[in-house]
N, C-alpha and C positions, 0 to 999 in steps of 0.2 A: 545690648542687642536691640535691633529694631523692633518697634511695636507692631509693625505691619508686615504681612507676608504678601508680596506682590506676585500673584500667579492667577491663572485662570482656574477658579475653584468650581469644578464642574460636578454636577450630579452625574451618575453613571450614564444617563441618556443624552447628555450634552455633547457638544462638538469635541472631537479628539484633536489634540495638537501633536503631530508627529508623522512618521512615515506610515502611510496606510498599509503597506505590506507587512510591517512589523505587527500592527494591530491585528490584521487578518490572520497571521500565523498563530498568534497566541489565542485569538478568539477560537480558532479551529481546535487548538489543543484542549481548551476548556470545554468546548461544546461536545467533544468526543466522550466526556464522562460527566455524570451528574455532579460528582464531587472529585476534584483532582487531588487535593491535599488532605491532610489528616483532620484539619479543624482545630488542632492544638497549636499553641505558640511554640516557636522554635526554641529548643533547649538552650542554645548558646545565647540567645537574646535574653531569656529569663535569668541565666547565670550572670551575664555581663552587666545587666542593669540593676542588679539587686541592691547595690549601694548608692544608686543615683537618685537625686531629688527630682521628682517629676517636673517637667517644664514642657516646652514645645519640642515635638518630635516629628521627623519626616521618615515615613516608612516607604522606602523605594522598592517598587515591585511588590505591592502588598498582596497580590493574588486574591484569594477568597476571603481575606481579611482577618485571619486568626490572630496575627501579631497586633494589628491595629486595634482590634477589639480588646485584646488582653492589655495593651498599653492604656487604652482609654479607661478601662476598669480600674487601672492602677493610678489614675489621677493625671495622666499625661494629656496634654492638648495635642491631638493627633491630626496630622495631615498625611494622607495615604495616596501614593502615586502608583498608577497602573496603566499599562498600554491596552489591556484587554477589557472591552466593555462587558463581555460575558462575565469575567471575574468580578468586575466592580459591582455589577448587579447583585451577584451572590454576596459579596462583602457587605454591601449596604443593607441587604436583608438580615445578615447575621448581626450587624450593629443595631438594627431596629429591634430584633429579638432580644438582644442583650440590654437594651435601654441606654445605649451610650451614643454620644455624638462624635462623629469623625468627619473631617473635611476631605472629601474625595476629589482627586485631580486626575482627569483622564488625559494623559500626555506622557511623552518621553521626558526624561529629566532635563535634557538640553533644550527642550522647547517649552518647558513649564514656566520659566521666567521668574523663579523665586528670587526675592531680594537677597543679596549676600548676607551672610552671618545671621540667618533668621531662626536657626534651630539649636536647641540645647543638646539634642541627640539626632544623628542621622544614621539610620539603620538600613543596610542592604543585605538581605539574606539570600544566599545561593544565587543562581544565574539571574541577576536582576538588571544588569546594565550591558547593553551591547557596546562593543568597542567602536570608537568614533575617530575620525581624522583629528590629528593633533591632540589626542587624549581629552577631547571636549567633555566627555561624560565624567571622567575621573576628576577633572578640574571643577566641574559643576558640583560634584559630590563634596569635594573639599571646601569649596566656597560657601556651601550652605550652612556650615557649622559656625556657631557663634563663639567668640572668645570664652574660654572656660568649658566649652561644650565637647561632646564626644562623638567620634566617628566610629561606627561598628560595622565591619564587613565580615561576613561568614560565607564560606564556600565549601563544596564537597572536595575533600582532599583527593588528589590523584587524577582528577578529571582533565587537567591541563594536557595530559598525554594521550587522551582518548581521541579516537577518530569520530567523525560525524556518524550518528546512528541512522537507522532506516527511515526515520521520520524527517531527517534533514537537520536535526538539532546538532550543532557543532560547538563544543565547549570553547574552541579557539576563537569564536566570535564574541565572547563575553569578557568583561573586565574581571581580572583576578586581584585579590588583595595586594599582591606584590607590585602590581602596576600602580596602585594608589600609593603604597609606601614609597615608591621611587620618586614621587612628586611632592612629598611632604618636606617642608622647609624647617628652619630652626624655630619657627613659631609653633611647632608641634612636638609632643613627646609621645613615643609609642609605649603604651602600657602593657599590651599583650600582642604577641606575634608568634603564634604557635600552631602546631597540629595536635589535635586531641581526639579521644574517642567521642563520638557523637551520641547525644541523647536522642534516641530515635523514637518518635511518636508512633503509635499504633496506626497502621494503614496509611494510605496516601502514596502518591508517586514519590520516589526518592528514598523510600524506607530501606532500600538495600544498601545505601551508602553508610559506612560505619565510622568514618573519621571526618572531622571538620578541620578546615584552616580558619583560624580566628585572628582578626586584626582589630584591636581597639586602640585608638589614638585620641589624645586630648589636645585641643587647640589652646595654647597658652595666651595668645594675644592676637 
């Protein structure tokens, strides 16, 4: 694995790399509530990383930082990516309160410019990646994983058939685990690909979802 991670490593107040409309949409979502999520790490992340040796991890769509902080407390070297500056400010505050270091990147994944094969774990929890022409987001996700490393994608089961809601959020706009699975080559082995009951944290948006779709794949070479 490369010793360097090439990316714009931004504090939450630094310049954003990506579509301004995407940033504005998610900034508005976070600004509407003092706290959008539960503040607890996602249950599938906790379960699927239990047997992994901590190394470099990329948390894609880190939101208010619960997963990033939990991973850092567990000894991981965490890079956390998020399009919302509002969310990143909150996440950075939670990390300071917890006394952990996290590398914050204010960008979309396709614009972040990470060096290939930089991370031992790449985690994308729930609607974290917008679909892009020629599957650029999915390919960037796959490319970020180092040989021997793990790609973990978790999504709400059943959302792929839902229509856009009143706020304009459309599940069809986002990358699903099956879209990533379709791009995996013989260099990968799928270790988990299933629907399961969700470990639902108390409070926070999304608490009404009861089942997860979980994909865990390991890069062999």
